[in-house]
N, C-alpha and C positions, 0 to 999 in steps of 0.2 A: 571444261565440265560445266554444264548448265545447272544453276541452282533454281529450285522451286520457289515461287513467290507465294505459294499457298499459306505458309505460316504467317506471313506478314498480312495478308488479306484477312485471315481469320482473326488475328489480333486487332486489327483496325476495326473490323465489324463488331467485335466484342466491346471495345472501348466506346464506340458510337452508340451501341445499345444501352450502355450503362450511364449515359449522360456525361457529366464533367469528369474526366479521368483523374483530375487532381483533387476532387472532393473526397475526403475520407469517408469510409463506410463506418458509421457510428453505431454502437450498441447502446440501447437504453440502460440507464442506471437501474439497479434492482428496485422493485416496487416497494420494498420495506427493508429496514435494517435487520441485521442478523446479530445474534449474540455469540460470543466466544469466551472461552476460559483459557487463561495462560497461567503457568506455574512458575514459581520463583526460580530463576536461572541459577542462583547461587545455592539455594537450599532445597529445591524441589527434586523429586525423583527423576532419574534419567529418562524413564519412559513417558514422562508427561511433557507436553509441548510448552516451551517457555518463550518461543519466538513467534513473530507474525510475518507472513509472506504476503505483501500487498499484490504481487503479480498473480499469485494463485488465490488470493483473498481468503486465507485460512491460517490457523495456528499450525506451527511446525516444530519439530524437534531439531535442535542445532547439531546433533550428532548424526542426523540422517540426511541432511540437505545443506548445501552451500547457499541456497537461495532463501535468505530471510532478510528482513529490513530493520526490525527492532526486537529487543527482548524486554521482558518484565523481570524485575528483581527487587528485593527488599534490602536496601542498603542499611547496614547496622547503625549508621549514624544519621543518614538523611531520610530513611524511610522508603516507602514504595516509590519506584522510579521506572522509567523506560529509557533505553539507550540504543542507539543505532549500531549496526555492525561496525561502522567506522570507529566507534568509541571502544570497541573490544578488540578489533583486529588492526594490525599495523598495515593498513592499505587504504588508499583513497576511495571514498565512497560518496555517492550523492544522496543517500538516504538521509532523512531528517525528520525530527519531531518538534512540535511546539504546542504548548497549552494556549488556548484561545479564550477570550472573554465571552463569546457568544454561547448560547445554549445549543445543544445538539440539533434540535429542529430548526433553529434560526440560522444556523451556519449554512449558507448557500454555496459558498465557493472557498476553496483552499487559498490561503495567502500565497503570494508569489515568493516572498523571502522571509527571513527571520527564523529559519529552522536550525535547531541544534543538531550538529552533525557528529560531534565527538563526546560532548559532555552529557551527563545524566540529566534527565528532566523529572523533577519530583511531581507526583500525581496523588490525588486523593479522591474519595467518593464524590461523585457529581461533577468532577472535572471533565472538560472536553478538550481533546487534543487532536491535532491534525498530523498525519504522517505522509511523507513523500518517499516513494520507493527508490531503491537502487536503479540504475539504468538497466532495463531489460534487453537482452540481446536477441529476443525472439524475431525481430524484424531485420536481422542481418546487420547491415551497416547503419541502419537507423535505430539507435538505441534510445528507448523512451522510458519515462517514469510514469508511475500511477500515484494518485492521491486518494486519501481516505480520511474520514472523520470517525473518532472514537469517543464514547462516553463511558466513564468509569462507573459501573453500576454497583460493584461491591469489591472490597478488598478484605480477604480473610487471611490475616497474618498467621493465625494458628494453623491453617491448612496450606499456607504459602501459595495462595492463588488470588487471581483477579478475574472478575467477570466484566466484560466490556460489551457495549452495543456498538456496531460499526456499519458504515456504508462506504463502499469503495467504488470510485468511478472506473469501469472496465475499459475505458478508452485512453489510449496513449496521449500523454501530456495534457489531458483535460482536467481542469480543476473544479468543475461544477460538481456539487455534492448534494443535490436534491433527489429524493426518491422518485423513481419512475420517469424522470426527465431524460430526454435524449440530450446527451452532452454535446452542445454546440449550438 
């Protein structure tokens, strides 16, 4: 039985037309940060989102999706905090958070290491923290993470909520966090 070489020829032509086949196609970072509100995971209403999904770049409800990276909660003793899914679920997870010294606008790149993966990280108004996502299975066997920066704009303990400004790099494994810049 003779096999057609047409699919191989088409694939080779497509790769040649696109330049270097090993160079990733990069998506520009958002041109401006976005705001989001999260509600206390412990005391908030079930219908209000308490978690953030870096892969989708939005707040989510923990009862509606398995895909989230960190939650906001107000610890009765430690105060406002964020904690990764690995800190709440008994499973290994690569998601992490860390408070940084730089201001939101000055922070150009996410740190390589130093992320809290299981313990709660205390936060307050004006704090800037970086989050690293869980490994996203969207690319099949290549499981990648996303990075984002967050600034705490307001914590309303009476309403059990936090407002943050955030910018997330939409490219796999890219740590650059400047608005409108192509990651890479």
